[in-house]
C-alpha positions as a LaTeX table, in Angstrom:
\begin{tabular}{lrrr}
\hline
Residue & $x$ (\AA) & $y$ (\AA) & $z$ (\AA) \\
\hline
Met1 & 81.71 & 123.57 & 113.77 \\
Pro2 & 80.30 & 123.12 & 110.45 \\
Trp3 & 83.47 & 123.99 & 108.77 \\
Glu4 & 86.00 & 121.13 & 108.14 \\
Pro5 & 89.75 & 122.25 & 106.89 \\
Ile6 & 91.39 & 120.01 & 104.37 \\
Gly7 & 94.63 & 120.84 & 104.80 \\
Ser8 & 97.18 & 123.70 & 104.27 \\
Leu9 & 95.78 & 124.68 & 100.77 \\
Ser10 & 98.77 & 126.82 & 99.60 \\
Thr11 & 98.22 & 127.05 & 95.85 \\
Gly12 & 101.05 & 129.70 & 95.20 \\
Ile13 & 98.44 & 131.76 & 93.64 \\
Thr14 & 95.45 & 133.92 & 94.67 \\
Ala15 & 92.60 & 131.81 & 93.68 \\
Ile16 & 89.72 & 134.23 & 92.97 \\
His17 & 87.76 & 131.06 & 91.60 \\
Val18 & 87.55 & 127.42 & 92.28 \\
Ala19 & 85.52 & 124.63 & 91.05 \\
Leu20 & 85.22 & 120.89 & 92.66 \\
Leu21 & 86.09 & 118.72 & 89.95 \\
Pro22 & 84.71 & 115.01 & 89.59 \\
Thr23 & 87.80 & 113.58 & 89.00 \\
Ser24 & 88.74 & 111.35 & 92.32 \\
Pro25 & 86.99 & 109.70 & 95.02 \\
Leu26 & 87.45 & 112.91 & 97.37 \\
Gly27 & 87.11 & 115.53 & 94.59 \\
Asp28 & 90.06 & 117.76 & 93.14 \\
Ile29 & 89.65 & 121.45 & 93.21 \\
Leu30 & 90.55 & 124.02 & 90.26 \\
Cys31 & 92.01 & 127.00 & 91.60 \\
Phe32 & 92.39 & 129.98 & 89.30 \\
Gly33 & 91.81 & 133.54 & 88.34 \\
Asp34 & 94.82 & 135.16 & 90.18 \\
Trp35 & 95.33 & 138.77 & 90.20 \\
Ala36 & 98.55 & 138.80 & 92.32 \\
Gly37 & 101.08 & 138.56 & 89.64 \\
Ser38 & 99.85 & 141.41 & 87.67 \\
Gly39 & 102.50 & 143.93 & 88.93 \\
Ala40 & 102.15 & 147.72 & 88.98 \\
Gly41 & 98.83 & 148.15 & 86.75 \\
Gly42 & 99.53 & 145.36 & 84.41 \\
Val43 & 97.40 & 142.35 & 83.84 \\
Val44 & 98.15 & 138.62 & 84.18 \\
Pro45 & 98.45 & 137.36 & 80.26 \\
Ser46 & 96.75 & 134.04 & 81.14 \\
Thr47 & 94.49 & 132.47 & 83.75 \\
Leu48 & 96.86 & 130.96 & 86.16 \\
Ser49 & 95.55 & 127.94 & 87.84 \\
Arg50 & 96.49 & 124.83 & 89.94 \\
Ile51 & 94.56 & 121.63 & 90.66 \\
Phe52 & 94.66 & 120.64 & 94.88 \\
His53 & 93.96 & 116.86 & 95.19 \\
Val54 & 91.68 & 116.93 & 98.30 \\
Asp55 & 92.69 & 113.13 & 99.06 \\
Gly56 & 96.52 & 113.74 & 99.29 \\
Gly57 & 96.79 & 117.42 & 99.04 \\
Gly58 & 98.90 & 117.34 & 96.49 \\
Leu59 & 99.19 & 120.41 & 93.67 \\
Asp60 & 99.52 & 120.00 & 90.54 \\
Asp61 & 100.61 & 123.24 & 87.79 \\
Phe62 & 99.31 & 123.60 & 84.18 \\
Asp63 & 101.89 & 123.85 & 81.40 \\
Glu64 & 101.81 & 127.48 & 80.27 \\
Ser65 & 100.47 & 125.87 & 76.68 \\
Asp66 & 97.33 & 124.35 & 78.53 \\
Leu67 & 96.39 & 127.69 & 80.29 \\
Pro68 & 93.86 & 130.10 & 78.80 \\
His69 & 95.32 & 132.92 & 77.18 \\
Thr70 & 93.47 & 135.50 & 78.82 \\
Asn71 & 92.81 & 136.67 & 82.45 \\
Gly72 & 89.90 & 134.91 & 83.85 \\
Phe73 & 89.90 & 137.15 & 87.16 \\
Cys74 & 86.38 & 138.00 & 87.94 \\
Gly75 & 84.99 & 135.92 & 84.96 \\
Gly76 & 81.75 & 134.04 & 85.46 \\
Gln77 & 81.53 & 130.08 & 85.51 \\
Ala78 & 79.45 & 127.27 & 85.01 \\
Trp79 & 79.20 & 123.75 & 84.68 \\
Leu80 & 77.78 & 122.33 & 81.23 \\
Ala81 & 75.57 & 119.36 & 81.27 \\
Asp82 & 78.06 & 117.08 & 79.60 \\
Gly83 & 80.56 & 117.83 & 82.50 \\
Arg84 & 82.93 & 120.58 & 80.94 \\
Leu85 & 83.48 & 123.83 & 82.95 \\
Leu86 & 82.65 & 127.19 & 80.95 \\
Leu87 & 84.95 & 130.10 & 82.01 \\
Ala88 & 83.41 & 133.38 & 80.43 \\
Gly89 & 84.84 & 136.66 & 80.54 \\
Gly90 & 87.46 & 138.03 & 82.81 \\
Thr91 & 89.92 & 140.93 & 83.33 \\
Ile92 & 91.73 & 143.10 & 80.28 \\
Gly93 & 92.89 & 146.16 & 81.88 \\
Trp94 & 93.06 & 147.62 & 85.57 \\
Glu95 & 92.09 & 150.61 & 87.31 \\
Gly96 & 93.83 & 153.55 & 85.85 \\
Thr97 & 94.91 & 151.91 & 82.87 \\
His98 & 92.18 & 153.08 & 80.70 \\
Ala99 & 89.48 & 155.78 & 80.39 \\
Gly100 & 85.82 & 155.68 & 79.55 \\
Pro101 & 82.39 & 155.13 & 80.88 \\
His102 & 83.59 & 152.37 & 83.05 \\
Ala103 & 86.54 & 154.37 & 84.66 \\
Pro104 & 87.93 & 153.63 & 87.24 \\
His105 & 86.33 & 149.99 & 87.11 \\
Tyr106 & 88.48 & 147.17 & 85.36 \\
Asp107 & 87.59 & 146.31 & 81.69 \\
Gly108 & 85.78 & 143.14 & 81.08 \\
Glu109 & 87.13 & 140.52 & 78.84 \\
Arg110 & 85.43 & 138.96 & 76.03 \\
Ala111 & 86.78 & 135.69 & 75.77 \\
Cys112 & 85.60 & 132.21 & 76.67 \\
Trp113 & 87.05 & 129.04 & 77.40 \\
Leu114 & 85.95 & 125.52 & 78.28 \\
Tyr115 & 87.95 & 123.43 & 80.78 \\
Leu116 & 87.53 & 119.50 & 80.20 \\
Pro117 & 88.43 & 118.04 & 83.52 \\
Arg118 & 88.50 & 114.50 & 82.54 \\
Glu119 & 90.88 & 115.17 & 79.55 \\
Ala120 & 93.48 & 116.54 & 82.07 \\
Arg121 & 96.38 & 114.46 & 82.83 \\
\hline
\end{tabular}
């Protein structure tokens, strides 16, 4: 089988995005972009995130003050040459909460964030 399980990954969030971080020998996985906590038509006020450690299966939370203060759900991501992860965009409105030319689609976020994996705890 070409796929190998890495353990029972239960992050406690619905990780829409993941990024392999170069912060341990086997790698750490940044899981982010939860929408599950949005409730009835609301929007998650920050980009819920967790770090999954492949080597031991441990999981780290972020302090609320260390999270992006916008919702990165369905944003784009790209690694920059200096090792930072760029998160661009996200979601600010859910179907049914807005009108206009993009209804009934989600409204897009215009914020950008940088994650610095080597500066994390």
